[in-house]
N, C-alpha and C positions, 0 to 999 in steps of 0.2 A: 878288632875294632880300631885299635891305635894305628895298625898298619894301613887300614883303609883311609884314615884321616891324613896320614902322611902322604899317601899316594895322591889324594885330592889336592893337598897343598902344593905338591910338586907340579901337578898338571896345571894348577892355576898360575903358578909362576911362569911356567912355560908359555901359557897363553898370553900372559902380559908381555913377555919378551917378544913374542911373535907380533903383537899389536904394534909395539913401538919400534920394531926393527925397521930400519931403512927410512925413518921419518926425519925431517929437518927440525921439528919442534923439540925443544928441551922437555924433559920430563919434570912434572911438578909433583913434589912430595908434600902432601897435606894429610893431616889426620881428619877424623870425622868432626871434631870440634871446629877446626879451621874452616872446613867446608860449610858447616852450618852458619858460622859468623859471616862468611863471604855472601852466602845466599840471603841472609837477613839484610845486609847492607844494600845489595842489589834490589831487593823487594821494596825497601824503604825509599830508595831514590825513585823508583818507578811509580810508587803510589803517590809520593809527594808531587811529582811532576804531573801525574794525571789529575790529582785533586786541584792543583793550582790552575791547570789549564781549564778544567771544568768550572771552577769558581770564576775565572776571568770571563769565560763565555756567558755564564749565567748573569754576572754583573752587567755585562754589556747589553744583554737582551732585556733584563728587567729594568735596568737603569734608563733605557730609552723610553720605557713606559711609566717612569716616575716612581719606581720602587727602590727602596734602599735595602740591598741584599744583606749587608752585615747586620743591620738592625733587625731584619726579619729572622736571620739565623739566630741571633741572640734570644729573640722572643720564643722561637721554637725550642731552643735548648732549655729555656726556663720553664717550659710547660712540664708539669709533673702529672703523668697519667697513672702513677702507681696507686693513688687513692681510689681510682675508679676501676682499674683493670687488674691490679695485682691480686693474687689469691689471698684470701683472708688468713691471718696468722692463726695457727692452732692455739687453743686455750687448754688450760688444765681442766680436769674433770670437775674440780671443786669451784671453778670460776663461773659462777652462775651469771653474773652481769656480762662477762665476756661472751658466754655461750648465747645469751639472749641477743646481745648486740650482733653477733655473727649470724644468728638465725634471721634477725630482722634484715640485715644487709643482704643476705642470701636471697630472701624472699623478694626484696626490691629488685635485685639484679635479675632474678628469674622472671619477674613480671615484666621488667623492661625488655629483656631478650624475647620473651614470648610475644609481647606486644609488637616489637619490631618485626619479628618473623611473620606474625599474622597480618600486620599492616602491608608488608611487601607481598604476601600471598594474596591478600584481598585486592591490592592494586593490580597485580598481575591477572587475577581472575576477571576483574572489571574490564581491564584492557582487552582481553581475548573475547569476553562476552560482547563488548562493543564491536569488535572486529567481526565476530560471527553474525551479529544482528545486521551490521551494515552489508555484509556479503549476502545474507539471506534476502534483505530488501532489494539489493541490486540484482540478485539472481531472479527474484520474482518479476522485477521490472523488465529484465531482458526477455524472460520467458513470455511475459504478457505481450511485449512488443512483437516477438516472433509469432505468437499465436494470432495476434490481431492482423498481422500481415499474411497469414496463411502459410508460414514456413513450417515444414515438418522436420527439418534438420537445421543444423547450425551453420549453414552456408550463408554467410552474410553478404549483402550487396556491397560493391565498392563504396568507399566513403566519399560522400559528396563534399565539395569545398564549402567551408563555413562562410556564411554571409551574415551581416548584422540583422538581427531580428527587427522587423518593422511590422506595424499593424497591417493585417491583410484585409482587403475588401474585395472578396471574390465577386465577379460580375458574371462571367460566362464560363465558370469552372464547372466541369461535368461532375454530376453527383457520383459518389462512390457506392451508393446503395444499388445492389442488384435488384431485379424485379421482385423477388420474394421478399427481400428486406424492405423494399419500398411499400409493398402491400401491408406488411406488419406495421411499419412506421405510421401509415395513415390511420390504422386502427388505434394505435397508441395515442395519437393526437385526438381522435374522437373520444376515447376514454377520459383523457385529461380534461377536455372541454366540459364533459358532463360532471366530472368530479369537482372542478372549480366552481361550477354553477350549483353545486349541492345536489346533483342527481346521482342516483345509484347506477353503477356500470358493472357489467359482467365481462371482464377481460377475456375469459375463456370463450364466451359466446361470440364476442367480436372477432376473435382469432378464428373461431370455427367457421364463421361466415366468410372471412377473408380467404380461408384455406380452400374454399370451393373453387377459387380461380387458379389454384396451383395445378400444374401439369402432373405433379407427383401425387397420385391418389393415396399412397400410403400415408402421406402427411395429413391429408384431409380426414382420412379414417382415424388416425390417431387423435386428431382434435375432437372428432365426434365421440370417441371413447372417453377422453378426459372430461368433456362436457357432461357426459352421462354419469361418470363417477362423482362429479361435483354437484349433480342435480339431486340434492338431498335436503329439501326445504324443511322437513320435519326436525332436522337437527339444528337447534338454535345456536349452538356454539361449536365451531370446528377449530380445534387447536392441535398443535403437534402432540401435546399430552393426551388429547382425546383419541388419537389413533390407537392407543392401548386399551380403549374401552370396548366392551362387547357390542354396544349399540352402534358405534361408528364402523366397526369391522363388519357387522351384519349388513349395514347399509352399503358398504363397498362390495360385499359378496353379491347382494341382490342386484345392484346396478351393473356389476360386471357380467352376471349371468344374463340379464336382460339385453345387454348390448350384444353379447355373442348369439343369443337366441334370435334377436332381430336381424342380425347379419346373416345367420344361416337360413332364416325364412326367405330373405331376399334372394339368397343363392338358389334355394329350391325353386322359387318362382322363375328365375332366369333359366334354369335347366329345363323345367317342364314347359314353359312357354316357348322355348327354342325348339322343342320337338313335340308339338302337340299331337301329331298323328300317332307317334309311337307311344306317347305317354297315355293316350286314351282318357284325357281329362274331360269329364262331363258331369252332368247333374248340377245340383245346387252347390255353389262354391263353398267350400269349407276346408279346414285344415286337414281333416281326415282324407278327403278326396285328393288334396294336393300331395299329401304324404304318400298315398297309394300310387298316384301317378309317378311320383319321384322314384318309388321303389321299383316300379316296372322298368325304369331306365337304368337305375344305379345298383340295385341289389343283386349280387352274384350268389344265387342260392346253392350252387354246387360247391361253394367253399366253406360252408358251415352247416351244422345240423340244426334242425328246428325242433321245438317242443311245444306242446299244448295247442296245436292246431293253427288254423288260418282265419283271417277276416278279410273279406273282399279279395280273396285270392293271394294275400300276402301274409307272411308269418306274423303272428300276433305280437310277439316280443319285439320284432323289428318295427312294427307300427307304433307300439308304445314308446319305444326309444326315440324315434324320429318326431313323434308328437311332443314329447318332452323336450327334444332338442330344439324345436321351434318355439318353445315356451308356452304351448297351449296344453295345460294339464287337463282342462275340461274335455278337450278332444280325446285325450288318452283315456279318460273315464268312459266316454262314449264308446270307444273301441272295446274296452273291457266289457261293457254291457252287452255288446254284440257277440261275444265269444260263446261258443257252444261247449267249451270245456270249463270245468270248475277249477278256479285258481286259488281255492281256499280263502284265507283271510287277506289275500293281497288286495282285493277290491276295497276292503275296509281301510287298509293302509293308504291306498291311492286316493280315496275320497277325503280322508283327513289331510293328506298332503296337499290336495287341491284347495281346500278351504283354510289352510293354515296361513295366518297373516305374516308369520316370521319366515315361512319357507322351509320349516323343519317340523318333523313329527313331534307330538308330545313324548315326554320321556318314557312313559310306560309302553306306548305303541312302538317306539323306537327300539326298546329292549326286546320286545316280543319278535319284531321283524328281524332283528339282528340274530336272534336264536334260530329263527326259521331259515335265514340265509345260510348260517353255518350248517344246518341240518340238511337242507334240500338244495338251495340254489348255488352254493359254492362249487359243487361238483357237477353242475349241469353242463351238458354239451353245447347248449345254445349260448353263445357269447352275449347276445342281446339281453337274455334273461338275467345273466349275472350283472350286466351293466345297469339295467333298470333297478334291480334290488340295491345296488351300491348308490345309485342316484337318490332313491327315495329315502333310504335309511342312513345313508352316509357311512356305510360300513366298508371294511376291507380296504383301507387306504393304501396298502402296499401294492394291490393289484392295479396294473396300468391299463388293462382292457385294450391291448394293442390291436385286436381283431376288429374292434368297433371304432376306436379313435384313430382315424387315419391321418388327421391333421393336428397341428399344434393347438389350434383353436378348440378342437373337439376335446383334446386332453385337458386343457385348462378349464373348459366349461364343466367337465365331469368332476375335476378336483375342486372347483368352487362349490359344487353340490355336496361334496364330502367334507369340505372344510367347516369347522365349527368356530364361531367367534368366542373369544375369551378375554378376560380383563388383564391381559399381559401380552407383551411382544417377545417373550422369551420362548424359543423353540424347545420342543421336547417335553413340555409339561403335560401333554394330553395322553401320553402312553402310546403303546404300539397299536392299539385298536382304535385310536382317535386321531384325526388330523385337525390340528388347530390352524388358524389363519397364519400365525407366526411360523408354524412348521412349513406351510405352503410357501411363504416368502423365502425362507431359508433354502428350501429345495430348489426353487427357481433361480435364485441369485447365486447360490454357493454350491449346492450339490451338483446341479446341472451346469449352470453358468454359461458364459459366452461360447465356450467350445462346443457344448452339446447342441446349442441352437444355431451354430455357425453364424454368430452375430456379425462378424466382419463382412460376410457375404449378404446377410439379410438383416441389416441393423434395425429396420422398422419393426420387424417381427419380434425381435428380442425386446425392443423398447415397449411394445404393446403388452408383452408378457409381464414385464415388470410393473407396468401401470395397472394391469388387471389384479395383481396381488398387492397393490398399493405400496410398492417399494419405490416411492417417488424419487428419493435422493440418488439411489443407485441408477435408476433409469436416466435421470438428467445427466449424471456424470458420464455414463456410457455414451449418450448422444453427443455430449460436449467433446468427447475424444474423437469423434468422426469429423474430419475437417470440413466436409461438404455439408454437414448438418448442424454446425455450431449455431447458426442464426435461429434454427428451429429450437435448439436446446435452450437458448436464452429466453425465448418467448414462452415456451412451456414452463420454464422456471418462474417467469413473471406471473403467469396465470395461476400457478399453484401457490406462489407467495401471496397473491391477493386473496386467495381462498383461506389463508391462515393455516394450512396443513403442513407446510414444510418445516423441517428442523433446520434452523439456520445456524451457521457458525457465529461465534461472538466477535471475531475479528476478520477484517478483509484480507489481511496478509495470510498466506498459507495455501495449502492445496485446495482444489475445488471440493473434494470429498474428504471429510474428516470423521472421526469417531468420538463420541462423548464417553463419559465414565462408564455408562451402561452398554458400551459397544454398539449404540444405535448410530446410524449414519447421519451426518450433517452436511448440508450443501452450502457452498460459498456463493450465494446469488450476487452479492455486491461485486465480487471480482469478475464474475461472468459478464455482468452488464457493463462494467467499466472497460473490460477488454473488448467487448463488442463495440463500444462507443469509439474506440481508437481507430476503427476501420474507416469511419466516415465523419468524424468530428471536424476535420479540416475543411471539408467541402459542404457539409450539412450541419452547421452548428445548431440550428433551431431544432431539428429532429433529435440531435444528441441531447439537447436540454430537456426535451419531452421525456426521453428515457431516464434522464437523471431525476426528474420529478417523480417517476414511478418508485424510485428507491425510497422516497420520503414516506411511502405508505408502510414501510417496515416498522413494526411497533417498537416503541422504546427509543432510547437515544441513538441506537445504531442507525435507524432510518435517517434521522436528521444529519448524523455524521456522514453517512454515505452520500446523501444529497449534496451537502456542502463540499465534500471532497470532489465529487464528480463535476460540480459546477466550477470549482476552482481549477481543476485540471483542464476542463474544456475552455475556459476563458484564457488561461495562460497559453494553451496550445494554439488557439485560433487568433488570439490577440484582438478579438472582436468585442472589446470592452463596452463600447458605446452601444452597439446593437444588442448585446446580451444583457448588460447590467444597467444601461442608461448613462447619462452624463449630466453635468451641471451647466445650466445656462448662465449668461452674464448677469442676469437679474437676480441670481441666487436661487431660482427654482430648479427643480430636478426634472429632466426629461426622462420619462420611463423607458425601460428596455424590455426585451422579450421576457425577462424573468418576472416582471410585474404581472404578467398574465396569470401566474399561478397564485397570486394573492398571498405571498409568503413575506416574511420579514427580510426584505432585500438588504437592509443595512448590515445584518449579521452575516449574510452570505458574502456580500461585497467586502466586508472587513476581513473575512478569512482569505478571500482571494488576494486582498492587499497584503496580508501577512505572508502568504506564500510568494508573492511577487517580490516583496522586500527580502525575504530569505534567499531567493534565487538571484538577487542582485539587480532586479529590474526596478530601479529606484524611481525613475520618472513615471513608470506605470503605477507604482505604488502610491505616488503623490496623487495622481488622478483618482485612484480607487479609494484611498483614505478620504479624499475630499468628497467623493460620492457617498461614502458611508457616514459622513459627518464627524470624522475623527480629526478635527482640525489641528490638534496638538501634534499628531504624527506627521501631518502634512507640513507644518512649519518646521518640525525637527529635521525631516529628511531634506527639505529645501535648503535649510541652513548648511547641511553637509555638502550638498551638491554645489551650491553657490560659492561656498568658501573654497572649493577645489578649483574653480575656474574664474574666481573673481579678478585675479591679477591679469589673467590672459596669457597669451604666448602663442607660439606656433602650434597649429594642429587643434586648437580648442575654440577657434572663433565661432564656428557654426553652433557648437554645443553651448557656448556662452551666450550667444544671441538667443538661442531657444530658451534657455533657462531664464534669461533676463525677461523675455516676453511672458513666460509662465509666471514668474515671480511678481511682475507688475500687475498682471491680471488678477492673481489671487489676492495681492495686497489691496487692490482697489475694491474687490468684492467683499473681502472681510471687513474693510473699513466702512463700507456702505451698509452691509447687512449683519454685521456682528460675527463673532467667532467664539469658540470654546477653548482656544489655545492658552497655555500658561503665560503669565506676564514675562517671564524670563525668555522663553522661546520667541515670543512675539517681539520683544524689544531687540533681540539679536537679529531677527528676520528684518525688521525695519532698518536696523543699522546696516545690514549687508546690502539691502536694496539701495540705500543712500550711497554706500561705497561703490556700487556698480556705476552710479552716475559720476562719482568722484574719479574713478579710474578711466571712464570713458572720456571725460573732459581732459584728463591728463594726456591720454594718447592723442587727442585731437589738438593738443598744444594750446589749450585755453588755461593758462596758468592761473590767472586771476580768478576765473570762475571755479577752478578746482579748489583753490584755497578758500573761497567763500563757502563751498560745500563742506570742506574740512572744519571750518569754524562753526558752521551750522549744526553738524552732527554731534559736536562736542565729545569726540572720542579721545582726542589727544589735545594737550594744552599748547597754546601759542603765546602765553605770557606766564610769568612766574607765579602769579597768584592762583592759577588754575591747576597747578601740578598735583597737589595733594587731593584736590577734588576729583580730578580725572583718574588718579590711581585708585581712589576709593570707588569710583563709579564703575570700574571694570567688573566689580562683583555681580552686577546685575545682568551681565552678558554670559553666554555659554562659551564653551571652548572654541567653537567655530570662529567667533569674533576675535578671541585672543590668538587664534592661529594665524589670522591675516594681519594682526597688529604690526609685526615687524615690517611687512610690505607697505603698510600705511605710513609708518614712520619714515622709511626710506624714500617713499614717493614724496611725502611732505618735505623732507630735507632737499630732495632734488628740485622741487618747486621753489623753495626759498633760495637755493643756489642760483637757479635761473633768474629769479628776480634780482638777486644781488649783482650778477654779472651784467644784466640789462641796465640796472641803475648806474653801474660804474661805466658802462660802455657808451651811454648817452644816446642810444638808439630809440629811446622812448620819450614821451613828453616829460618824463622826470628830469631830462636834461635842461629844460627851461627853468627849473627851479633855481633858487639861489644855492650857493655852495653850502650854506648852513643847513638848508633843507635837505640837500643831498646827503650830507654827513648824518643828519638825523634819521633819514630813511635807511641808510646803510646800517646804522647802529641798531635800528629797530629790527631789521632782518637778522642781524647777528644775534640779537637778544632772543628772537624766536628760535633760532637754531640751537642756541645753548639750552633753551627751555626743553626742546625735544630730547637733547642728549641727557639732561637731568631726569626727565620723565622716564627715558629708557633705563637709566641706572636705578630708578626707584621701583621698577616693576617687580612684583613678588615671585617671578618665575624666570627661568633662563631664556635668554634670547639666542638665536643662531650665532655660531662662533664668529663669523665675519661681519655680522650686522653692526655691532658697536664700532668696529674698526672703520667701516665705511661711513658711518655717521660722523665719527670724529674727523675723518679725513676731509669730508666736505665742509665741516665747520672750520677746520684749520685753513682751508682754501679761502674762506671768507675773511680771514684775518690778514691775509697777505695784501 
């Protein structure tokens, strides 16, 4: 090991010799201590130089802003943070007082730290919640705008150049309503006219009549279906909660079956009357003969087996089925009476079925027929026999009877016979052998859904299916998603909303279809109507107001809120305030607007419009609207702000100033003549600003004497020493708007005094004819008034602009020369 260290030492010396060989620099022999001392001296010099340079730069920077850096440094050094942030000193186990003191201080520090952390976390959460809410609101606004314009993608049009918003008065502007929307709008006006006059109106019936003019027959058929579903006069109260009751479900089932049966009867007559020779229709007109003729044309006997014989040459079960399909149960009983085969107890079941008021068999007969179906009919080769048993006793809900039900309407009709009403809307409670109305709704909307019915290709068919099972909210949302059918969706929603059957969302913001706590669908009718209004509000404001009034019929505070929101948005978008809301006449009376037609509290609506106008920065519009609503204090307050901003005038504000001047003078005269409800402080400030408008106008017109007369009359600033304290105290009765223009008033007053002084000294006025003593007295009086203004400016209890005092003093000094 020693030899190894010696070899290393020799190699190190050899390396050192090689490094310094051939260099011109002398070798420096230093030990480790000397090297450490030299490094310490170099570091000290460098740190001192850096610190001095930094301190000098900091002193120059802070000194230019009025800060004394050495003094601040000393104060910072004297701050002792040890008491607050140093760890607590350990205590002995027997020091009870010290232990309790430490525990108390630890608890306080912990509480402070937790509070600080929770405060920062709450502030951060609040910030991001506000950001998310603003984004959701903006997102909904953008989506509504796109939907109202018919955009199916986010391809936005090029941005148009912004122009100042001015009130629009369309004269020959083409209506944005298409023919279908125009027909609907006329019926809405008819409904509102009746409602205003206290007459009952049926919106669904009005729309049904209007739909007869549509070229799209599916729309008119859907309106007939909805009118049929709502034609339940025996139900005194129809509410969203009532849809979960057995009585209302039974009414929907009966009305749906009758509608389908009536439609199929018309279809059979069309087929038979179109081929009378082949149908061989003859004898006394009856449903049985019509069905027999129809079967001669439509029934393919070679495709199925028949049982239990024939009647009039047609299979008995097919005759029974089609008689039931037409809704004529008595005709089915007559067919059964003509049968030459015994059908057991089926005739008893059918007779009870025909006389039943509810449309269902009594429980005992239903159980017996169900057993008979399972024993005999379920395995029958005749598909019509199986279908008739299922219709009469409502059994075997799993069987679709595809051989009989060729069309969707046939299938829905059969299922409506099988469906049983129940006091619940929860599917699956009836078991496997029983189909409840809730089960039928779930099957149509979710189990089958849009894909099964090819809803995108046949939207009206799927819409009618959902109406037949009373799933109104899902039906409306589906129709709303079809761009070409949105106007129909809105009016179906309005008709259903008037009936009181829709489940409505509690807020307007959010998606069109939502789910409540019980997973029941809710529809956002308010957003649908408001989005629809955006299409034609600019060109047809009166029609849009009619639609907004329909929202008021929504029960509770939501209806009033939606009505006021829609009217506010409509008025602000069209700027037709006078036509829609009315206006004030010069004699203090109110000229009614189109809103007064509905006999509502116009002042409350106008006030909300005024609030939104003020929030959006449309202050002049807000003045007119607050004045119309009788909120005089807000009128005066906003006018004070507007007038104070343009009072002095200048380049670019002449037209605005003149407009505000005319408006202020008109309101001041009317309020003075007919009274007002504004506060004394606001009204005093308003009167002062109106007088100051005249003061500055005279000053710009170079009427110095008249300007000073106005300044003396308004008594805002003193012109003699005895008024100084009185004028300083009098400023308390004015608002900040008057105090804001006070420096300009002082400077203008000083300029007027200086003009009088130079004129008096120059002799270019009649003052030159006075005696020298009178001239000196006048000049002294002017100088005294100037000193009074400077003294008044110095006694004001708030800061003046930085250069204002200097300019006042400068002009006063010029008068002393």
